[in-house]
N, C-alpha and C positions, 0 to 999 in steps of 0.2 A: 079695642083700640088703645094704644098706649101713648101717652103724651109725656114729654120731657121738659125739664126746666133746669137752668143753671143758676144757682144761688151763689153770689159772691160776697165775701166778707170785706167790707170797706177797710181802708188803711186805718182810719180813725174810729172805727166801730169797736166797741168793747166786746170781749169774748162772750160775756153773759147775754148781751143783747142779741148777738148772732145766734147763740144757742136757743134763746127764746123764739126767734124767728123760725129756726128749723123745727122746733117742737110744735109751733102753731101750724106749720105746713104738714107735719106728720099727723096731726089731729084731723086735717082735711083729707087724709088718705094718701099723701105723698110719702115716698120712701127713698132713702139715700141709696144710690147705686154705686157711686164712686166719689172719692174725696181726694183733692190734690192741693198741695201747698207749695208756694215758692216765694221766698223773700217776704214773708209775713202776709202774703195774699192767699186766702183760702177760697177754693171753689168746690161746690158740692153739686153733683149731678143727681137730680131727683126725678123719679118717674111715678106716674099714676095711671092705673088701668081704669078705663071708663066702662 
């Protein structure tokens, strides 16, 4: 079974803090499938196979 999660970078969130959040999710087994950016808003689709 595969679960999905959308992680959004906030407008006022620093780039380094966002990267740390993604790295902590990667350590839990999540992997980035798709990344989209528009007007400074970044969204990452993550998936995890259980």
